[in-house]
N, CA, C and O atoms as a GROMACS GRO file, in nm:
protein
  248
    1MET      N    1   9.609  12.310  11.762
    1MET     CA    2   9.568  12.232  11.878
    1MET      C    3   9.669  12.260  11.988
    1MET      O    4   9.786  12.226  11.975
    2ALA      N    5   9.625  12.320  12.096
    2ALA     CA    6   9.714  12.357  12.205
    2ALA      C    7   9.753  12.237  12.292
    2ALA      O    8   9.859  12.238  12.355
    3LEU      N    9   9.669  12.135  12.297
    3LEU     CA   10   9.697  12.018  12.380
    3LEU      C   11   9.699  11.891  12.295
    3LEU      O   12   9.606  11.810  12.303
    4PRO      N   13   9.804  11.872  12.213
    4PRO     CA   14   9.807  11.757  12.122
    4PRO      C   15   9.810  11.624  12.193
    4PRO      O   16   9.778  11.521  12.132
    5GLN      N   17   9.848  11.622  12.322
    5GLN     CA   18   9.848  11.495  12.393
    5GLN      C   19   9.709  11.434  12.402
    5GLN      O   20   9.696  11.312  12.416
    6ASN      N   21   9.605  11.516  12.393
    6ASN     CA   22   9.469  11.462  12.392
    6ASN      C   23   9.443  11.377  12.269
    6ASN      O   24   9.365  11.282  12.274
    7TYR      N   25   9.508  11.409  12.158
    7TYR     CA   26   9.496  11.331  12.036
    7TYR      C   27   9.604  11.223  12.028
    7TYR      O   28   9.577  11.110  11.988
    8ALA      N   29   9.726  11.258  12.067
    8ALA     CA   30   9.840  11.166  12.058
    8ALA      C   31   9.817  11.041  12.142
    8ALA      O   32   9.871  10.935  12.110
    9PHE      N   33   9.738  11.051  12.246
    9PHE     CA   34   9.706  10.936  12.330
    9PHE      C   35   9.653  10.819  12.248
    9PHE      O   36   9.676  10.703  12.284
   10TRP      N   37   9.582  10.848  12.139
   10TRP     CA   38   9.521  10.744  12.057
   10TRP      C   39   9.615  10.689  11.950
   10TRP      O   40   9.581  10.592  11.884
   11LEU      N   41   9.732  10.748  11.933
   11LEU     CA   42   9.825  10.707  11.827
   11LEU      C   43   9.925  10.606  11.881
   11LEU      O   44  10.044  10.635  11.893
   12THR      N   45   9.876  10.488  11.913
   12THR     CA   46   9.961  10.390  11.981
   12THR      C   47  10.012  10.279  11.890
   12THR      O   48  10.086  10.193  11.937
   13ASN      N   49   9.975  10.279  11.763
   13ASN     CA   50  10.024  10.172  11.675
   13ASN      C   51  10.168  10.200  11.632
   13ASN      O   52  10.220  10.309  11.656
   14SER      N   53  10.231  10.102  11.570
   14SER     CA   54  10.372  10.116  11.534
   14SER      C   55  10.393  10.169  11.392
   14SER      O   56  10.506  10.174  11.345
   15ASP      N   57  10.287  10.209  11.323
   15ASP     CA   58  10.298  10.259  11.186
   15ASP      C   59  10.320  10.410  11.178
   15ASP      O   60  10.308  10.467  11.070
   16ASN      N   61  10.351  10.475  11.288
   16ASN     CA   62  10.375  10.619  11.289
   16ASN      C   63  10.519  10.646  11.251
   16ASN      O   64  10.610  10.576  11.296
   17ARG      N   65  10.541  10.750  11.166
   17ARG     CA   66  10.678  10.780  11.127
   17ARG      C   67  10.694  10.928  11.087
   17ARG      O   68  10.598  10.994  11.046
   18VAL      N   69  10.816  10.976  11.101
   18VAL     CA   70  10.851  11.111  11.055
   18VAL      C   71  10.877  11.102  10.906
   18VAL      O   72  10.955  11.018  10.860
   19VAL      N   73  10.811  11.188  10.828
   19VAL     CA   74  10.826  11.186  10.683
   19VAL      C   75  10.893  11.311  10.628
   19VAL      O   76  10.921  11.320  10.508
   20GLY      N   77  10.920  11.408  10.714
   20GLY     CA   78  10.988  11.526  10.665
   20GLY      C   79  10.993  11.639  10.766
   20GLY      O   80  10.940  11.629  10.877
   21HIS      N   81  11.059  11.747  10.723
   21HIS     CA   82  11.071  11.869  10.804
   21HIS      C   83  11.042  11.986  10.712
   21HIS      O   84  11.087  11.988  10.597
   22GLU      N   85  10.966  12.083  10.761
   22GLU     CA   86  10.926  12.198  10.681
   22GLU      C   87  10.929  12.323  10.769
   22GLU      O   88  10.958  12.317  10.888
   23LYS      N   89  10.898  12.434  10.707
   23LYS     CA   90  10.877  12.561  10.778
   23LYS      C   91  10.729  12.595  10.767
   23LYS      O   92  10.670  12.582  10.660
   24MET      N   93  10.671  12.639  10.878
   24MET     CA   94  10.532  12.683  10.880
   24MET      C   95  10.523  12.796  10.983
   24MET      O   96  10.568  12.781  11.097
   25PHE      N   97  10.467  12.908  10.944
   25PHE     CA   98  10.456  13.023  11.034
   25PHE      C   99  10.594  13.062  11.090
   25PHE      O  100  10.605  13.102  11.206
   26HIS      N  101  10.697  13.051  11.006
   26HIS     CA  102  10.835  13.082  11.044
   26HIS      C  103  10.886  12.991  11.156
   26HIS      O  104  10.976  13.031  11.231
   27ARG      N  105  10.831  12.872  11.169
   27ARG     CA  106  10.871  12.775  11.272
   27ARG      C  107  10.921  12.649  11.203
   27ARG      O  108  10.876  12.615  11.093
   28ASN      N  109  11.014  12.578  11.267
   28ASN     CA  110  11.055  12.447  11.220
   28ASN      C  111  10.947  12.347  11.257
   28ASN      O  112  10.903  12.340  11.372
   29VAL      N  113  10.906  12.268  11.158
   29VAL     CA  114  10.794  12.176  11.175
   29VAL      C  115  10.839  12.035  11.135
   29VAL      O  116  10.909  12.017  11.036
   30THR      N  117  10.796  11.937  11.214
   30THR     CA  118  10.819  11.796  11.182
   30THR      C  119  10.688  11.739  11.129
   30THR      O  120  10.584  11.756  11.192
   31VAL      N  121  10.694  11.672  11.014
   31VAL     CA  122  10.574  11.614  10.952
   31VAL      C  123  10.571  11.466  10.986
   31VAL      O  124  10.667  11.392  10.962
   32LEU      N  125  10.460  11.422  11.042
   32LEU     CA  126  10.439  11.284  11.081
   32LEU      C  127  10.324  11.225  11.001
   32LEU      O  128  10.232  11.298  10.964
   33GLU      N  129  10.329  11.096  10.975
   33GLU     CA  130  10.213  11.029  10.914
   33GLU      C  131  10.205  10.887  10.969
   33GLU      O  132  10.303  10.832  11.020
   34GLY      N  133  10.089  10.832  10.957
   34GLY     CA  134  10.069  10.696  11.006
   34GLY      C  135   9.929  10.647  10.978
   34GLY      O  136   9.852  10.711  10.907
   35LYS      N  137   9.898  10.534  11.036
   35LYS     CA  138   9.767  10.471  11.019
   35LYS      C  139   9.697  10.464  11.154
   35LYS      O  140   9.758  10.432  11.256
   36HIS      N  141   9.569  10.495  11.151
   36HIS     CA  142   9.488  10.481  11.272
   36HIS      C  143   9.460  10.333  11.295
   36HIS      O  144   9.450  10.254  11.201
   37ASP      N  145   9.446  10.296  11.422
   37ASP     CA  146   9.400  10.160  11.449
   37ASP      C  147   9.252  10.151  11.410
   37ASP      O  148   9.190  10.252  11.375
   38LYS      N  149   9.198  10.033  11.416
   38LYS     CA  150   9.061  10.010  11.369
   38LYS      C  151   8.959  10.098  11.442
   38LYS      O  152   8.868  10.153  11.379
   39TYR      N  153   8.973  10.111  11.573
   39TYR     CA  154   8.879  10.192  11.652
   39TYR      C  155   8.882  10.338  11.608
   39TYR      O  156   8.778  10.398  11.582
   40MET      N  157   9.003  10.397  11.601
   40MET     CA  158   9.013  10.539  11.564
   40MET      C  159   8.976  10.561  11.419
   40MET      O  160   8.918  10.665  11.385
   41GLY      N  161   9.008  10.465  11.331
   41GLY     CA  162   8.968  10.476  11.192
   41GLY      C  163   8.817  10.489  11.177
   41GLY      O  164   8.767  10.570  11.100
   42LYS      N  165   8.746  10.408  11.254
   42LYS     CA  166   8.599  10.413  11.249
   42LYS      C  167   8.548  10.543  11.313
   42LYS      O  168   8.459  10.608  11.258
   43LYS      N  169   8.605  10.580  11.427
   43LYS     CA  170   8.561  10.700  11.497
   43LYS      C  171   8.582  10.826  11.414
   43LYS      O  172   8.497  10.915  11.412
   44LEU      N  173   8.698  10.835  11.346
   44LEU     CA  174   8.732  10.956  11.271
   44LEU      C  175   8.695  10.949  11.123
   44LEU      O  176   8.698  11.050  11.054
   45GLY      N  177   8.661  10.831  11.075
   45GLY     CA  178   8.627  10.815  10.935
   45GLY      C  179   8.748  10.827  10.845
   45GLY      O  180   8.737  10.868  10.729
   46ALA      N  181   8.867  10.790  10.897
   46ALA     CA  182   8.990  10.798  10.820
   46ALA      C  183   9.085  10.689  10.866
   46ALA      O  184   9.097  10.663  10.986
   47THR      N  185   9.152  10.625  10.773
   47THR     CA  186   9.244  10.518  10.811
   47THR      C  187   9.387  10.569  10.829
   47THR      O  188   9.467  10.504  10.895
   48THR      N  189   9.419  10.685  10.771
   48THR     CA  190   9.554  10.741  10.784
   48THR      C  191   9.546  10.886  10.830
   48THR      O  192   9.439  10.947  10.831
   49TYR      N  193   9.661  10.939  10.868
   49TYR     CA  194   9.668  11.080  10.910
   49TYR      C  195   9.804  11.137  10.874
   49TYR      O  196   9.900  11.064  10.853
   50GLN      N  197   9.810  11.269  10.868
   50GLN     CA  198   9.933  11.345  10.860
   50GLN      C  199   9.921  11.458  10.961
   50GLN      O  200   9.814  11.515  10.979
   51MET      N  201  10.033  11.488  11.028
   51MET     CA  202  10.035  11.596  11.127
   51MET      C  203  10.159  11.681  11.107
   51MET      O  204  10.266  11.628  11.076
   52TRP      N  205  10.145  11.810  11.123
   52TRP     CA  206  10.255  11.904  11.120
   52TRP      C  207  10.271  11.956  11.263
   52TRP      O  208  10.183  12.025  11.315
   53VAL      N  209  10.382  11.920  11.326
   53VAL     CA  210  10.404  11.949  11.467
   53VAL      C  211  10.522  12.043  11.483
   53VAL      O  212  10.629  12.021  11.424
   54ASP      N  213  10.504  12.148  11.562
   54ASP     CA  214  10.614  12.240  11.592
   54ASP      C  215  10.726  12.160  11.658
   54ASP      O  216  10.706  12.098  11.762
   55THR      N  217  10.843  12.160  11.597
   55THR     CA  218  10.954  12.078  11.643
   55THR      C  219  11.001  12.117  11.783
   55THR      O  220  11.037  12.031  11.862
   56ALA      N  221  10.999  12.245  11.815
   56ALA     CA  222  11.050  12.292  11.943
   56ALA      C  223  10.950  12.272  12.058
   56ALA      O  224  10.989  12.244  12.171
   57THR      N  225  10.821  12.287  12.028
   57THR     CA  226  10.722  12.288  12.137
   57THR      C  227  10.633  12.164  12.140
   57THR      O  228  10.576  12.131  12.244
   58GLY      N  229  10.622  12.094  12.026
   58GLY     CA  230  10.531  11.980  12.019
   58GLY      C  231  10.388  12.017  11.990
   58GLY      O  232  10.300  11.930  11.988
   59VAL      N  233  10.361  12.145  11.969
   59VAL     CA  234  10.225  12.191  11.941
   59VAL      C  235  10.185  12.147  11.801
   59VAL      O  236  10.258  12.169  11.705
   60LEU      N  237  10.068  12.087  11.791
   60LEU     CA  238  10.015  12.043  11.663
   60LEU      C  239   9.964  12.165  11.586
   60LEU      O  240   9.875  12.235  11.632
   61LEU      N  241  10.022  12.189  11.468
   61LEU     CA  242   9.988  12.308  11.390
   61LEU      C  243   9.888  12.278  11.279
   61LEU      O  244   9.808  12.364  11.242
   62LYS      N  245   9.892  12.156  11.227
   62LYS     CA  246   9.802  12.122  11.116
   62LYS      C  247   9.781  11.972  11.116
   62LYS      O  248   9.709  11.920  11.031
   0.00000   0.00000   0.00000
């Protein structure tokens, strides 16, 4: 995802947290997880999420 801010805009609850750091595509990656609020949970059909974000650029990789 080249423009993760389009998705991050919806991640406004306080249950978001960094759960680790990994390597992906030879890049340093920060792993985040959290819970969607009720609206996003219904819209996406998921109550939780995990994201792998390029630590240097903020680009969402997975």
